[in-house]
Each structure stands twice: as C-alpha cells, then as structure tokens.
C-alpha positions as CSV (number, residue, x, y, z in Angstrom):
1,X,-18.3,9.1,30.2
2,X,-17.1,7.0,27.2
3,X,-14.4,4.5,28.1
4,X,-12.0,6.2,25.6
5,X,-11.8,9.2,27.8
6,X,-10.4,7.3,30.7
7,X,-6.8,7.9,29.5
8,X,-5.0,10.3,31.9
9,X,-4.4,12.9,29.1
10,X,-8.1,13.7,29.0
11,X,-8.1,14.7,32.7
12,X,-5.3,17.0,31.9
13,X,-7.1,18.5,28.9
14,X,-10.2,19.0,31.0
15,X,-8.3,20.6,33.9
16,X,-6.6,23.1,31.6
17,X,-9.9,23.8,29.8
18,X,-11.6,24.5,33.1
19,X,-8.8,26.8,34.4
20,X,-8.9,28.8,31.1
21,X,-12.7,28.7,30.8
22,X,-12.5,27.3,27.3
23,X,-14.7,25.0,25.2
24,X,-12.6,22.0,24.3
25,X,-13.6,18.9,22.4
26,X,-12.0,15.7,21.1
27,X,-13.3,15.3,17.5
28,X,-13.0,13.2,14.4
29,X,-11.3,9.8,13.9
30,X,-10.5,9.2,17.5
31,X,-14.1,9.5,18.5
32,X,-15.3,7.3,15.5
33,X,-12.7,4.6,16.3
34,X,-13.6,4.6,20.0
35,X,-17.2,4.0,19.2
36,X,-16.5,1.1,16.8
37,X,-13.7,-0.3,19.1
38,X,-11.0,0.3,16.6
39,X,-7.5,1.1,18.0
40,X,-6.3,4.7,17.5
41,X,-3.4,6.7,18.7
42,X,-4.1,10.0,17.0
43,X,-6.2,12.5,18.9
44,X,-7.6,15.7,17.3
45,X,-8.5,18.4,19.8
46,X,-10.7,21.4,18.8
47,X,-10.6,24.5,21.0
48,X,-13.0,27.4,20.7
49,X,-10.2,29.8,20.9
50,X,-6.4,29.6,20.4
51,X,-5.4,26.0,19.8
52,X,-1.7,26.6,19.8
53,X,-1.8,28.4,23.1
54,X,-3.9,25.7,24.6
55,X,-1.4,23.0,23.5
56,X,1.4,24.9,25.2
57,X,-0.6,25.1,28.4
58,X,-1.4,21.4,28.3
59,X,2.3,20.6,27.7
60,X,3.3,22.7,30.7
61,X,0.7,20.9,32.8
62,X,2.0,17.5,31.8
63,X,5.6,18.5,32.4
64,X,8.3,16.0,31.8
65,X,9.8,18.2,29.1
66,X,6.8,17.5,26.7
67,X,7.6,19.5,23.6
68,X,5.0,21.2,21.4
69,X,5.5,21.4,17.7
70,X,3.8,24.4,16.2
71,X,2.7,24.8,12.6
72,X,1.7,28.5,12.5
73,X,0.9,28.5,8.8
74,X,-1.9,25.9,9.5
75,X,-2.8,27.3,13.0
76,X,-2.1,23.9,14.5
77,X,0.2,22.4,17.2
78,X,1.1,18.8,18.1
79,X,2.6,17.0,21.1
80,X,3.3,13.4,22.0
81,X,2.1,12.0,25.3
82,X,3.0,8.3,26.0
83,X,1.8,6.5,22.9
84,X,-0.5,9.2,21.7
85,X,-0.1,11.9,19.0
86,X,-2.3,14.8,19.9
87,X,-3.1,17.7,17.5
88,X,-4.6,21.0,18.6
89,X,-6.5,23.5,16.4
90,X,-8.8,26.4,17.0
91,X,-12.4,25.9,15.9
92,X,-12.7,27.3,12.4
93,X,-14.9,27.7,9.4
94,X,-13.6,27.4,5.9
95,X,-14.3,28.6,2.4
96,X,-12.6,27.5,-0.9
97,X,-11.6,28.9,-4.2
98,X,-12.5,26.9,-7.3
99,X,-8.9,26.4,-8.3
100,X,-7.5,25.2,-5.0
101,X,-8.3,22.8,-2.1
102,X,-6.4,25.1,0.3
103,X,-9.1,26.7,2.4
104,X,-9.6,30.3,3.5
105,X,-9.8,29.9,7.3
106,X,-11.6,32.1,9.8
107,X,-12.2,31.6,13.5
108,X,-15.5,29.7,14.2
109,X,-17.6,27.8,16.6
110,X,-17.9,24.1,17.2
111,X,-20.8,24.0,14.8
112,X,-18.7,25.6,12.1
113,X,-15.9,23.1,12.7
114,X,-18.1,20.1,12.6
115,X,-19.9,21.1,9.4
116,X,-16.6,21.5,7.5
117,X,-15.7,17.9,8.2
118,X,-15.7,15.4,5.4
119,X,-18.2,12.8,6.7
120,X,-20.7,12.5,9.4
121,X,-18.8,9.7,11.1
122,X,-15.8,12.0,11.3
123,X,-17.8,15.0,12.7
124,X,-18.5,13.4,16.0
125,X,-17.1,15.1,19.1
126,X,-16.9,14.4,22.9
127,X,-17.0,17.4,25.2
128,X,-14.0,17.9,27.5
129,X,-15.2,21.0,29.4
130,X,-16.5,20.8,33.0
131,X,-20.1,21.3,31.8
132,X,-20.1,18.6,29.1
133,X,-17.3,16.2,29.8
134,X,-18.0,12.9,28.0
135,X,-21.1,14.2,26.2
136,X,-21.4,13.2,22.6
137,X,-22.1,16.1,20.2
138,X,-23.5,14.6,17.0
139,X,-25.4,17.2,14.9
140,X,-25.4,15.2,11.6
141,X,-26.4,11.7,12.7
142,X,-22.9,10.3,12.6
143,X,-23.7,7.7,15.3
144,X,-26.7,6.4,13.4
145,X,-24.5,6.2,10.2
146,X,-22.0,4.2,12.2
147,X,-24.8,1.8,13.2
148,X,-25.9,1.6,9.6
149,X,-22.3,1.4,8.3
150,X,-22.9,4.3,5.9
151,X,-20.5,7.0,4.7
152,X,-22.3,10.4,4.1
153,X,-21.3,14.0,4.0
154,X,-22.5,16.4,6.8
155,X,-23.5,19.0,4.2
156,X,-24.2,19.1,0.5
157,X,-21.9,16.5,-1.1
158,X,-21.4,18.5,-4.2
159,X,-20.0,21.3,-2.1
160,X,-18.0,19.0,0.1
161,X,-16.3,17.3,-2.8
162,X,-15.9,20.4,-4.9
163,X,-14.2,22.2,-2.0
164,X,-11.8,19.4,-1.3
165,X,-11.8,16.7,-4.0
166,X,-9.5,14.4,-2.1
167,X,-12.5,13.7,0.1
168,X,-13.9,11.5,-2.8
169,X,-11.0,9.1,-2.5
170,X,-11.2,9.3,1.3
171,X,-14.8,8.2,1.1
172,X,-13.6,5.1,-0.9
173,X,-10.8,4.5,1.5
174,X,-13.1,4.6,4.6
175,X,-15.5,2.2,2.8
176,X,-12.6,-0.2,2.2
177,X,-11.1,0.1,5.7
178,X,-14.4,-0.1,7.6
179,X,-16.5,-2.2,5.3
180,X,-19.1,0.6,5.0
181,X,-21.2,1.6,2.0
182,X,-21.2,5.1,0.5
183,X,-24.6,6.6,0.7
184,X,-26.4,6.8,-2.7
185,X,-26.5,10.6,-3.0
186,X,-22.9,10.9,-1.8
187,X,-21.7,8.3,-4.3
188,X,-23.7,10.0,-7.1
189,X,-21.9,13.3,-6.2
190,X,-18.5,11.5,-6.5
191,X,-19.4,10.4,-10.0
192,X,-20.5,13.9,-10.9
193,X,-17.4,15.6,-9.4
194,X,-14.7,13.0,-10.3
195,X,-12.8,15.3,-12.6
196,X,-12.2,17.7,-9.8
197,X,-9.7,15.2,-8.4
198,X,-7.2,16.6,-11.0
199,X,-6.4,19.6,-8.8
200,X,-5.2,17.3,-6.0
201,X,-1.5,16.5,-5.8
202,X,-0.3,13.1,-6.8
203,X,1.3,12.6,-3.4
204,X,-2.0,13.0,-1.6
205,X,-3.8,10.7,-4.0
206,X,-1.2,8.0,-3.7
207,X,-1.2,8.3,0.1
208,X,-4.9,7.4,0.0
209,X,-4.2,4.5,-2.5
210,X,-1.6,3.1,-0.1
211,X,-4.2,3.2,2.7
212,X,-6.7,1.4,0.4
213,X,-4.1,-1.2,-0.5
214,X,-3.5,-1.8,3.3
215,X,-7.2,-2.3,4.1
216,X,-8.4,-5.8,4.9
217,X,-10.1,-6.3,1.5
218,X,-8.5,-3.8,-0.9
219,X,-10.7,-4.8,-3.8
220,X,-13.6,-3.0,-2.2
221,X,-11.8,0.3,-2.7
222,X,-10.6,-0.4,-6.2
223,X,-14.1,-1.5,-7.4
224,X,-15.5,1.7,-5.9
225,X,-12.8,3.8,-7.6
226,X,-13.7,2.1,-10.9
227,X,-17.5,2.4,-10.5
228,X,-17.2,6.1,-9.6
229,X,-15.0,6.9,-12.6
230,X,-12.2,8.0,-10.4
231,X,-9.9,5.1,-11.4
232,X,-9.8,6.2,-15.0
233,X,-8.7,9.7,-13.9
234,X,-6.1,8.8,-11.3
235,X,-4.8,5.4,-12.4
236,X,-5.8,4.9,-16.1
237,X,-3.3,2.2,-16.8
238,X,-4.9,0.0,-14.1
239,X,-8.3,0.7,-15.6
240,X,-7.1,-0.6,-19.0
241,X,-7.0,-4.1,-17.5
242,X,-10.8,-4.2,-17.5
243,X,-12.9,-6.1,-20.0
244,X,-13.0,-9.3,-21.9
245,X,-12.4,-9.7,-25.7
246,X,-14.1,-12.6,-27.5
247,X,-13.0,-14.0,-30.9
248,X,-14.5,-17.2,-32.4
249,X,-16.3,-17.8,-29.2
250,X,-13.1,-17.7,-27.2
251,X,-12.7,-15.1,-24.4
252,X,-10.0,-14.4,-21.9
253,X,-10.5,-13.7,-18.2
254,X,-11.1,-10.1,-17.1
255,X,-7.6,-9.2,-15.9
256,X,-8.9,-6.3,-13.7
257,X,-11.1,-8.7,-11.7
258,X,-8.3,-11.3,-11.6
259,X,-5.7,-8.7,-10.3
260,X,-8.1,-7.7,-7.5
261,X,-8.7,-11.3,-6.6
262,X,-4.9,-11.8,-6.4
263,X,-4.6,-8.6,-4.3
264,X,-7.3,-9.8,-1.9
265,X,-5.6,-13.2,-1.7
266,X,-2.2,-11.7,-0.8
267,X,-3.8,-9.4,1.7
268,X,-5.0,-12.4,3.8
269,X,-1.3,-13.4,4.3
270,X,0.7,-10.1,4.6
271,X,0.6,-6.5,5.5
272,X,3.6,-5.8,3.2
273,X,2.5,-2.8,1.2
274,X,5.0,-3.4,-1.6
275,X,4.0,-7.0,-2.0
276,X,0.4,-5.8,-2.3
277,X,1.6,-3.4,-5.0
278,X,3.3,-6.3,-6.8
279,X,0.0,-8.3,-6.6
280,X,-2.0,-5.3,-8.1
281,X,0.5,-4.8,-10.9
282,X,1.7,-8.3,-11.7
283,X,-0.4,-8.5,-14.9
284,X,-0.3,-4.8,-15.7
285,X,1.2,-5.4,-19.2
286,X,-1.4,-7.9,-20.4
287,X,-3.4,-5.3,-22.4
288,X,-0.1,-4.5,-24.3
289,X,0.8,-8.1,-25.0
290,X,-2.6,-9.5,-25.7
291,X,-2.8,-11.5,-29.0
292,X,-5.3,-14.0,-30.5
293,X,-4.2,-17.1,-32.4
294,X,-6.9,-19.4,-33.8
295,X,-5.0,-22.5,-32.7
296,X,-4.0,-21.2,-29.3
297,X,-6.6,-18.7,-28.3
298,X,-5.6,-15.7,-26.3
299,X,-2.0,-15.2,-25.3
300,X,-0.1,-12.7,-23.2
301,X,3.4,-13.8,-24.1
302,X,6.1,-11.8,-22.4
303,X,3.7,-9.8,-20.2
304,X,6.0,-10.3,-17.2
305,X,9.0,-8.8,-19.0
306,X,6.9,-5.9,-20.3
307,X,5.3,-5.4,-16.9
308,X,8.6,-5.2,-15.2
309,X,9.7,-2.5,-17.7
310,X,6.6,-0.5,-16.9
311,X,7.0,-0.4,-13.1
312,X,9.5,2.6,-13.0
313,X,7.2,4.8,-15.0
314,X,4.2,3.8,-13.0
315,X,6.0,4.5,-9.7
316,X,7.3,7.8,-11.1
317,X,3.8,8.9,-12.2
318,X,2.3,8.0,-8.8
319,X,5.2,9.6,-6.9
320,X,6.0,6.3,-5.3
321,X,9.6,5.8,-4.1
322,X,12.1,5.1,-6.9
323,X,14.4,3.1,-4.7
324,X,14.7,-0.5,-3.4
325,X,10.9,-0.7,-2.9
326,X,10.4,0.0,-6.6
327,X,13.0,-2.6,-7.6
328,X,11.4,-5.1,-5.3
329,X,8.0,-4.7,-7.0
330,X,9.7,-4.8,-10.4
331,X,11.5,-8.1,-9.5
332,X,8.3,-9.8,-8.4
333,X,6.4,-8.7,-11.5
334,X,9.3,-10.0,-13.6
335,X,9.5,-13.4,-11.9
336,X,5.9,-14.1,-11.0
337,X,5.4,-16.8,-13.7
338,X,8.6,-18.7,-12.9
339,X,7.3,-20.7,-9.9
340,X,4.1,-21.4,-11.8
341,X,6.1,-23.0,-14.7
342,X,8.0,-25.0,-12.2
343,X,4.9,-26.2,-10.5
344,X,3.6,-27.6,-13.9
345,X,6.8,-29.5,-14.8
346,X,9.2,-32.0,-13.2
347,X,11.2,-29.7,-10.9
348,X,14.9,-30.0,-11.4
349,X,17.4,-28.8,-8.8
350,X,19.0,-26.6,-11.4
351,X,15.8,-24.7,-12.2
352,X,15.0,-24.2,-8.5
353,X,18.6,-22.9,-7.9
354,X,18.3,-20.4,-10.7
355,X,14.9,-19.2,-9.3
356,X,16.5,-18.8,-5.9
357,X,19.4,-16.9,-7.3
358,X,17.2,-14.5,-9.3
359,X,14.7,-14.0,-6.4
360,X,17.4,-13.8,-3.7
361,X,16.0,-12.8,-0.3
362,X,12.6,-12.2,-1.8
363,X,12.0,-15.9,-2.8
364,X,9.4,-16.4,0.0
365,X,7.4,-13.3,-1.1
366,X,7.6,-14.5,-4.7
367,X,6.1,-17.8,-3.7
368,X,3.4,-16.1,-1.7
369,X,2.5,-14.0,-4.7
370,X,2.4,-17.0,-7.0
371,X,0.1,-18.9,-4.6
372,X,-2.2,-15.8,-4.5
373,X,-2.2,-15.8,-8.3
374,X,-4.2,-19.0,-8.4
375,X,-7.8,-17.6,-8.7
376,X,-9.5,-20.5,-10.6
377,X,-13.1,-21.2,-9.6
378,X,-12.4,-24.9,-9.9
379,X,-11.4,-26.2,-6.4
380,X,-9.6,-29.3,-7.8
381,X,-7.4,-27.1,-10.0
382,X,-6.6,-24.8,-7.1
383,X,-5.7,-27.8,-4.8
384,X,-3.4,-29.2,-7.5
385,X,-1.5,-26.0,-8.0
386,X,-1.1,-25.3,-4.3
387,X,0.1,-28.9,-3.7
388,X,2.7,-28.4,-6.5
389,X,3.8,-25.1,-5.0
390,X,4.3,-26.8,-1.7
391,X,6.7,-29.2,-3.5
392,X,8.6,-26.3,-5.0
393,X,8.7,-24.7,-1.5
394,X,10.1,-27.9,0.0
395,X,12.7,-28.1,-2.8
396,X,13.7,-24.5,-2.1
397,X,14.1,-25.3,1.6
398,X,16.2,-28.5,0.9
399,X,18.5,-26.7,-1.6
400,X,18.9,-23.7,0.7
401,X,20.0,-26.0,3.6
402,X,22.4,-27.9,1.3
403,X,23.7,-25.3,-1.2
404,X,23.2,-21.8,0.5
405,X,22.0,-20.3,-2.8
406,X,19.7,-17.6,-1.4
407,X,21.4,-14.2,-1.5
408,X,24.1,-16.0,-3.5
409,X,27.5,-14.4,-3.6
410,X,30.2,-16.2,-5.7
411,X,32.9,-17.8,-3.6
412,X,35.4,-16.5,-6.1
413,X,34.9,-12.9,-7.0
414,X,36.0,-10.9,-10.0
415,X,38.8,-9.3,-7.9
416,X,39.9,-12.8,-6.9
417,X,40.1,-13.9,-10.6
418,X,42.2,-10.8,-11.5
419,X,44.6,-11.3,-8.6
420,X,45.0,-15.1,-8.8
421,X,45.4,-15.2,-12.6
422,X,47.4,-11.9,-12.6
423,X,45.4,-10.5,-15.4
424,X,43.8,-7.1,-16.1
425,X,40.0,-6.4,-15.9
426,X,38.7,-7.8,-19.2
427,X,35.9,-9.7,-20.9
428,X,37.5,-13.0,-19.8
429,X,37.1,-12.1,-16.1
430,X,33.3,-11.8,-16.7
431,X,33.2,-15.1,-18.7
432,X,34.9,-16.9,-15.9
433,X,32.8,-15.4,-13.2
434,X,29.6,-16.3,-15.1
435,X,30.8,-19.8,-15.7
436,X,31.4,-20.3,-12.0
437,X,28.0,-19.0,-11.1
438,X,26.3,-21.3,-13.8
439,X,28.3,-24.3,-12.6
440,X,27.1,-23.8,-9.0
441,X,23.5,-23.2,-10.1
442,X,23.5,-26.3,-12.4
443,X,25.0,-28.5,-9.6
444,X,28.3,-29.1,-11.4
445,X,30.3,-27.9,-8.5
446,X,29.3,-27.2,-4.9
447,X,28.9,-23.6,-3.6
448,X,32.3,-23.4,-1.9
449,X,35.7,-21.8,-2.4
450,X,38.0,-24.7,-3.2
451,X,35.6,-26.1,-5.8
452,X,35.1,-22.7,-7.4
453,X,38.9,-22.1,-7.3
454,X,39.7,-25.3,-9.2
455,X,36.9,-24.6,-11.7
456,X,38.3,-21.1,-12.3
457,X,41.7,-22.6,-13.1
458,X,40.1,-25.0,-15.6
459,X,38.1,-22.3,-17.3
460,X,41.2,-20.0,-17.5
461,X,43.1,-22.8,-19.2
462,X,40.2,-23.2,-21.7
463,X,40.4,-19.5,-22.5
464,X,44.2,-19.7,-22.9
465,X,44.9,-17.6,-19.9
466,X,47.1,-20.0,-17.9
C-alpha cells in the first residue's frame, strides 16, 4: 500500500466501497503528487457507478455533520474532511463537438475515465476496493513518464488538444511547475493546434497563467508558450517584447528575455502573485517607446509612464481583477525606475522621502522589484547596483524611523484648513495642503501637527487669506 493511502479517509472510502460492492479509485493529481512527494490536499475519487450517491454514503459514514456539495450539472459532489477537499465523480467517457470544450458525457469504465485524462501522469489511479486496495493502475506508462520527467498525452495528442484546447496551456503549466519536458510529438501537436485555444474562455486561460507565474521558475512556462506559438495568440502584447533591433551596429537587449529574467529573480524572493505580474509587465511599453538616436543609441524614454497607462487595459483583456491588485501592479510599473535613478546618484533625503510617499506601503516590494531588475551579465556591475540599493534601503529605514513618511497622511487635512481659516472649499485649500506636503517631504518642516499648523498660517498669509 502506498503511504499516501494511510490517511483515515481512505479506510472510510474502502469500507463504503466494500459494503456497496463498488469499484472505487483515487485518480489524477493526488496520485501523481504522492508519487513525487509533492504536498496535495485535493483528492479526486472515481466510482464505477453513481459518484454523488457514493459521496453521500461516505459523508454519512464519517458523521460529524460532514456536508456534501452536489453539482448535478457536472455529475460531481464534494466534501471536506479535515484538511482535504475530496471530489467524487462517476467513471465516464467523453466526446466533444468541434465548437466547444464542453464534453458530451456518458457512463463508462475506469479505462474510459483514464483515457479521457489530459496526460499520462494524471491518469494514474490507486484502487480502493477490497480486491485492489493500494494497487497502482497505470495503463499508459504514467509512472515511467514521471521517472523520465515527461509530459505526454494518453491518447492521440491532436485529439486530446482539439477536444479541450486548455490542455495545451496545462501542459506548459505542468512543465513549469514540475520541471518536466513536453514530449516531442505532444509539443508538435500543441504547435499544430495552438489556434484552437481561441474557443477557451479568458478566465480559464488566465487561471493557468497565474499558476505558471506562481511556479518556481516561471520563465520555463513563458518560453514554452512562446515556442509553441500560444503566447502570440493568448498574450500578444507580451510577445511584442521579443527581438533586438540593430542600427549602426548598436542593438538593445531583448526585452522579452530581460522581463523573464526579472520574473525569475523576483520569484526567488516572493510568492506574491501581483508582484510577479509587476515583474513580467514592468517594461511592457518598451516596444511603444523605442527610439534610436545616433548620439545616444536606443532609448525607451517614458516607458514607465506608458506602461502604467497600459495596465488597466491588459488586466481587463485578461479578466484579471480591476481593483487594488491592478492599482498595485500599475504603481510598481510606474515607479520601477525611481530607485534605480536614486542608486546612481547622491541620494538626498528629499528624493527618498518623495519615493516613500509615492510608493506608500509598497516601498519594500518596489525595492525588491528594482533589485530583481538588475540582470546584467557583468558581476561587478550587479554588485555595484545591489550595494547602492542597500544604501537606498538603509536611507528609507532611517527616514521612516525619523519622519514616519510611509503611508503618509498630512498632519493638517483639507478639512482642518477650511475650519481653522474659516474659508470655503477652494483652490487655495489645495494649494496650502500641497505646500504642507512638499515642505514635509523636502525636510523644511517635521511631519507633526504644530509645525504643519504654523506653516499653514504662513502660507495662508502669503495667499492673502489671513
């Protein structure tokens, strides 16, 4: 018996299967992950029979008010047991219409159910019945593919990918997550069928992109998307970063390769999905801002501003959330050059205060992004930049302790100005408020109420208000 079946829930499943004289199997990702010693809390159970009824019988056996959630349209049921999410389905066979990835489903055998799976490594099953408990059922060589670290379809890949084109991106995702290679014939089929991905919803595609982004080395996935031609179909604006233009013997770096290096760098330090999105998109406007000047060479002036403006449309197109997460990515794209500029010059308190004010609570993530943005192949240059960034970080720490600039809120608000000066809302209120903010950031006055109050009175007098 495999060690993954020692969890008490499998004894319950086996007991109910025996009492009902049913063939029951644990199949798919849980089996794969158990074999490669990868943590998993999602269990898929296949019943040769009625999966929903079996789930209800298992829940009754467990007791403790375990609740079954039924999805009758899909013929599935789910329950939670301790830290596990368990899904039940009857064994089935599927057929597809050309225009849809939604299958026509019929009752089937275990063989039918395994051959409909996307990849051999996901078609593995352990028996849970009394006659085969713990026995590995592997009709397509999935165990050998795990040993060889290969992703391969259990049936003809053209049919597999034409039936459900999302499987093409799932192949890329598993390659990125597991560090596997996609078998040659399978990859050739992805190239051949790449345009079929257009029948898949944006939400499902982006869900897979997020999983690729969260893998240990995301560049693996994006290079495969590019090599297969899928990237140009699902994310053309990212594909436009590719390539190097040369004029008068001068070329710029390949911004696609650079962006993926930055993404890999950031992924060594954080699992923050949105910081990874910022890394991927930080130079997204370079193709739009690229210019060549004989005296300067290639420039990308203003690409951070143009990139920030592009973020909402990119998020909207990919069906990513148009909320604070989008604004966070937009902010980091906008500000990603600021610390780099500071690291190249004499760092003034005023410049650092303004950076802290603009970045707010995201200043640490911004610094992490900027450090990841150093992808030079010259070790001495990298060491110099990182040392300078460390000076900027120390300056931020010192000023935060002294001036409390991070998440800055003015000690005298617009309402205070109106009330104290007994004036109506007006342009002058905004001028005074901005002047107070600038005075604090430039170190003219400390970040405290009394100093801001006196400065307000002086500024009001200058404006002829009092």
